[in-house]
N, C-alpha and C positions, 0 to 999 in steps of 0.2 A: 389350682392344685387338684381339685376333684376332677375337673374335665381332663387334665393331663393324665391322671391315673387311669381313668376309664378308657381314654383313647389308647393308652399303652396296653391295657388289658385286652382290648379288641384286636389290636395289632399283633399281640402275642398269640392270640387264638388263631389268627390267620397264618402266622409264621409256623404254628404247630401243624396246620393243614398242609402248608407248603413243604415242610421238611419231614413230617412224621415224627418229630421229636416231642416226647411228653414233657420234657424239661420246660418248654415254653408254656405249657399249660400250668405247671407248678408256679411259674413266675406270674402268669395271668391271674391265677387264684390269689396270689399274694397281693397283687395290685388292686384287685377288687376288695379284698379284706381291708387294705389300707384305706380305701375310699369309704367303706362302710363304717370304719372307726371314726372318720371325720364327719360323715353324714349318714347316720344309721337308717334314716327314713328316705334316703334318696331313691327315687324311682329308677333313675338311669343306672345307678350302681347295682340295684337288685336285678335289673334287666341284663346288665353285663354279666352278673353271676349266672344267669340262665344260660347265656352263650358259653360260658366256661363249662358248666355242668353238661351241656350237650356235647361239647368237644371231648369231655372226659368219658362220655358214654354213660353218664348217670342220668338216664332218661326219666325215670320216675320222679326223681328230685326236681329235675328241670321242668317237667310238666306241672308238678304241684306248685312250684314257685311262679311259673308263667301264668297259671290259672288265677292265682291270688292277685298278681299284678294286673291281669286283664279285668278282674272285677273292679279294681280301683280306677284303671284308665282303659276303658273299653274300646278306644278308637286308635290305639297305637299300632301302626301298620307292621313295624318290625317285630313286635311281640307276637302277632299272629303267625309270622314266619317261624318263630321259635316254637310256638304251639304246634304247628304243622310238623316240624322236624321231630319233636318228641313223640307226637302221635304216630307218625310213620314208623319210627323206630320201635315203638311198642305194639305195632300191628293194628292200630285203630285207624284204618284208612278212611272210613266214613267221616270221622271227626276231623282228620287231617284235610280232607277235601273241603269241608266247611271253613276251616281256618284259612286255607289257601284262597278260597273264593272271596273271603272277606278282604284279603289283601288286594285282589284284582278289582273288586267292586269299589274299593276306596280309591285306588290308583291304577287304572287300566294299563298305563305305560309304566311298568314297574318290574324291573329286572328280577328282584328277589321273589316277587309273586309269580312271575312267569317260570322261574326255576322250580318252585314247589309244584306248580301246575304241571310242568313237564315231567317231573319225577312221578307224580301220581298217575298221569296218563300212561306212563310206561308200566306201572304196577297194575293198572286196570286193563292192560292189553292193547292200548292204542299207541303202538310204537312210533308210527310215522308222525302222528300229531305231536307226540312227545319230542321227537327230533326237531320238528318245526318250532316248537315253543323254546327249546334250548337255543335254537338258531336265532330266534327273535330276541332272546335275552342277550345273546352275544352281540347282536347289532347295536343294542342300546347301552352296552357296557363300555366305559371309557377306555380308549386305546392306551391311556396312561397306566391302567391297572392290568399289567401283563399277567400277574398271577391269577386274577379273577377270570380273565379271558382263557387262560390255559386250563383252569379248573372246569370251565364250561365245556371246552373242547374235549376234556377227558370224559365228561358225562355224555357227550355226544358219541364218543367212541364206545362207551358202555352200551348205549341204546342200539347203536349199529351192530354190535356183537349180538345183542338179543334178537335182532332182526335177521341174523345169519349173514350179515354183510361185513365179513372180516376185512376185506380190502378197504371199505369205507372207514371202518374202525381204525385201521392202520393209518390212513390218511389224517384223520382227526388227531390221533395221538402224536403223529409227527409234527403237525401244525402247532400243537401245544408245546412240544420240545423246541420248536423254532422260536416261540415266544419266551420260554423260560428254559434255558439249557439245563439238562440234567434234572428236570422237574420229576421227582420220584413217582408221583401219581401218573404222569404221562408215560414214564418208562414202564410202569406196571401195565398200563393199558396197551402200549405197543407190544410188549412181550405176549400178552394174552392174544392179541390179534395175529401175531406171527405164529404162535403155537396152533391157533385154529386153522392156519393155512399150511400146517405140516412143516413149518420152518423152525423146528425145535432148536437147531443149532444157533440160528440168529436170535431166537428168544432167549436162549441161555446166555449168549454174549451180552444182550441188552441188560439182563438181570445181574450178570456178573459185574458190569460197570455200575449199575444202579446200587448194588450192595456195597461197592467200594466207596461210593460217595455218601450214601445214606443207609446204613445198616437197618434192616427191618425184618421182623420175624415172619410176617406174612409173605414178603418178597422172597425170603429164604425158602419157604414152602414151594412157591411156584418155580423157583430156580431148581429145586430138587425134582419137581415134576418134569421140567424141560430136560434135565439130565437123564431122567428115567426114560423119557420118550426117545432119547438118543441111544439108549442101551448102554449108557456110561454108568454101569451098576455100582462100581466102587465109589466114584465121586458122588453119585446120587445118594447112596447110603450115608455117606458122610454129611451131605447137605441135609438129609432128612433128620439125622441125629442132631445136628446143630439146631435145626428148626424145633424139634421136640423139646430140647433143653431150654431154648429161649421161650417157647410158647408156654411150657409148664410154669416157668418163673413169672409169667405175666398173666396168668389166668384171672387174677383179680385187679389187673391194672388197666388204665385207660387205653393203652396201646396193645391190648391183648390180641391174640389170634385164635380165639376159641373155636370159631367155626372151621378154620383150617385144621386145628388140632382134632376136632371131631371127625373130619373127613379122613385125616391121616390114620387115626385109630380104626375107623370103620373099614378102610381099604387095606389095612395091614394086619388083619387077624386079631384085632384087639377090640372086639365089639362091646364087651362089657364096659370097658373104659370109655368108649364112645358114647354109650347110652347114659352112663353116669354123668359125664360132662354135659351132654346135650340136655339132660333133664334139669341140670342146674342152670344152664344158659337160658332155657325156655321160661324159667321163672322170672328172669330179668327182662326179657323182651320176646315178643311173638311176631316179629316181622317175617316176611316171606323167606328170607335167607336162613333165618334161625329155625323156622319150622321145617324147611326142607332138609336142613342138616340133621335135625332130630329124626326125621323120617329115614334118612340114610343110615343113621346109627341103629335104629330099630330094625331096619331091613337086614343089616349085617348080623344082628343078633337073632335073626329068624322070627322076629315078632311082626309078622306081615300085616296082621289086622290093625295093630296099633300104628304101624308105619303108615298104613293107608289113611287113618284118621288125620295124622299130621300132614300128610301130603295133600289131602283134600283141603285142609285149612290153608296150606300154602298157595294152592291154586285158586282158592275161592275168589280173590279180588278180580281175577280174569287175566292175570299175567300170561303172556305168550313167550315161553322160553324153551328151546329145544332140549336143553339139559334137564329141566324139570319134567317135561313131558316124557322123556326117556325114562327118568327115574320112576314116574308114576306108572308107566307101562310095565316096567319090570316088577313092580310091586303087584300090579294086577295079575301079571303072569304067574307069580308065586301063589296067588290066591285062586288060580285057575279061572279067573274072570276074563275070558277070551275077548268078549265084546269091548270091555273097557281097555284092555291091553291094545287091541287093534286100533281103537280110537286115538289113544295117546301116541302109539307108534306113528300113525298117519299124521298127527299134528306135528310131531318132531320132524318128520320128513318135509312137510309142507313149508316150514319156515325157510329151510334151505336144503335142497336135496343133496348138495355136495358137501355139507358140513360133516364133521366127525360124528356128531350125534345121529344125524340122518343115516350115515353109513352103518352105525350100530343098529339103528332101528330096522333098516332094510335087511340086514343080516339076520 
């Protein structure tokens, strides 16, 4: 009974990732709660609760619970993966690196360990090694687990985008869709790759189909962006309006789109709202994406020195990302720091001289 409930809970967490539906997480939480009523001291049940909390975006709770379990059972490999996930989300990359290293030291041929290591290498600016580790993880993942393989390919697409290789990113996203038709995460990755190649119409079509299959507020934002790039102003405005309504309703929910909402406010003349929301979000997590969103909000509000502090924090791990370098360059320009601006503009161009970010940097 206990084993079945926990297996169900973990399967529901995976279904939530595959579909983007928070309802699966509600069911997973209930399954874990049922298990804990039967066996309140069950290590496996508490570990499953950590997995649910991570999927819900409740990272501080997940970390606290995982640390307590780790003190009781210090050699559980999967638990170190959960520790790394929470630590990365909260911006403690040094601690996450130690947790991931424990996984690999215990089991060198270990797909979850390779995945955490790959993600950290990307954050530390080692994009090619990150891609290689993701690929190694793919090779040892069972062909029977199509969703897991598709998820790995989506992550490979994301790293390729960071490297400025949009065509490679497109290829990985399409491979993921070949494995799992209409996989929402792969559709999102494909749209991002197409948009980076100035194929806004194709990106909009991909996202339109994606939204018809699996409505999602973050995807709605990117759909609006694609329409805006096509100069479909009326339809883009309607999509942005739908996005804002959905994002505001989900600010405190697991399936929130707070970073996208911050960007929307910052780029649509609503800087004060962007700063307020970003200030709230950075209290919950200090990962690279959240810190850079906060910097964007502060820049929009004309608070350039504060923006630079947050941007420096975002870049500190060593990440190489043309969009972030361009953002850092623009902040430095506003502060009349020409040397730093030139350095960041150059770094944005070096990643891929034909990328949209490089074009802006060159201009």
